[in-house]
N, C-alpha and C positions, 0 to 999 in steps of 0.2 A: 896458691892459697887453698881454695876449696876444690876438691876433686870434681870433675865434671861427671854428672850421672847421665846414663843413657836413658832416654825416654822411649818407652815402647808404645806402639800403637795397640790399643785395645780392640780385640775382635768383638764387634757388636752383633755378629750374626747369631751367636748362641743366645744372647739376651733377647734378641728380636724373636727368635724361634720359640723360646720359652714363654715370652709374653703372648705370642700368637696362640700357642697351645693352651695357655691358661684362659685367655678370653674365649676361645672356642669351647673349652670344657665348661666354663661358666654359662655360656649361651645355651649349650646342649642341656645342661642341668635345669636352667630356667624354663626352657621349652618343655621339658619333661614334666616339671612341676606344674606348669600352666595347664598342660593336658590332663594331668592327674586331678588337678583342682576342678577343671571343667567336668570331667567324668564323675567325680565325687559329688559335685553339686547336682548334676543331672540325676544321679542315682537317688540322692536325698530328696530332690523335688518329686520324683516319681513315687518314692515311698510315702512322702507326705500326702500327695494327691490321692493315693490309694487308701491310706489310713483315714484321712478326713472323709473320703467318700466322693471326691470330685471325679476321680478316674476309676473305671471299673477294673477289678482284679484280673478277670479272665478275658478281657477284650470284648465283652458284650456291650452293645450300645442300646439295646431295647429288650423288652421281655421281662419275665419274672426274675431271672438272675440279676439283670441290671437294676431292676427296681429294688431287689433285696440287698444289694451290695454297695450301692452308691447313694450319696446324699441327694444327688439330682434325681435319680430314679425313685427314691423314697418320696421326695417332694412331689414328683409327677404322679405317682400312684395315689398319694394322699389327696392331691388336687382332683384327680379323676374320680376317686371314691366320693369326695364331697360333692362334686358336680352331679355324678350319677345318683347319689342319695337325694339331692335336691330335686332333680328331675323326677325321680321315682315318687318322692313325697308329693310333688305337684300333680303327677298323674293320678296318684291314689286319692288326693283331695278332690280332684275333678272327675273321679270315676272313669278315667281313660284306660281302656284295656289295650295291651300291646298287640 
């Protein structure tokens, strides 16, 4: 009646190899993207800190350059100037000579 068809076994090794290669490729791409995102965020954060004035541009952590180029330094300089001015005014009012 109906002719018998021969059933062939499918070779799954090529499918498995392709799937493994695909997953490995996707994992590598995700790892690279994560690293790039981390580096990009770190760069953006450093630029923002420098622009805002939280972090010094040239690595100075004290002195005139630090005070001139960072918000922290400018605040410290203004505070010191205010304190020094107040002390000098008090000395002058009390006729205290240095």
